[in-house]
N, C-alpha and C positions, 0 to 999 in steps of 0.2 A: 153636410156639404155646405160651404159658405160661398156667397156669391159677391163679386165686386164689378165695378165699372173702371174700364182702363181708360188711358187717354184719349182714345177715340171714340168713347162713349158705347162701347159694345161690352155686352155682358160676358164675363168670364168666371169660370168655376173651378174652385179647389178640389181636385178630386183624389181619392184615396188611391194608392198604386195599385190595389187588387181590383179596382171597377174599371170596366171598358164601356166607353161611350161610343156612339156614332155621331160625329158631326157631319151635318149636311151644310154645305155652302152654296151660296148661289154663284151663277156662272162667274160674275163679276170677281167675287170674292176667290173662286178657285183660280182664277186668271192671276190674282194679285199673289196670291201663296206662290203659284208655280213661279211667277216672276222673280219674288223674294228668295226662292230656293236657288234659282239661277242666277241671280245678281244681287246676292247679300250686301246690306250697307255695309260702310266700313265701321269698325268698332269704335265706340267712343273712348274717350281717355279713361273712364270710369271702368268700363268694361275691361279694358287692358290691364289695369291696375289690380283690378279683381282676380284676373287670370293669373298674374304674378304674383299675387299673395297665395292663392290656392297651389302653385306649384311649390312655392318656397315651402308652405305647410306640409305638403306631402313629403317633400325632401327631408324635412325635419322628422315627421314620423317615422319614414323609412329608415333612417339613421337610428332612432330610439329603439326602433323593433330590432335592427340589427345585432346592436349591442344590449338588448334584453332591458332597456330600459323602460320599456312599454309593457 
């Protein structure tokens, strides 16, 4: 399991999809998470570009699968 520090200095871990961890948050952090869920920030231009690229790739793969190209 690898660890890295994110932009705000908190430690994050890359977990395998088969592992379940319990995360204990402080009251302040719990309120921050709830606020972000209720009021998410606007997506950045980079995120919008990535979503459009993913959608285009999905359409290409679906087309290729429909016509037996994959």
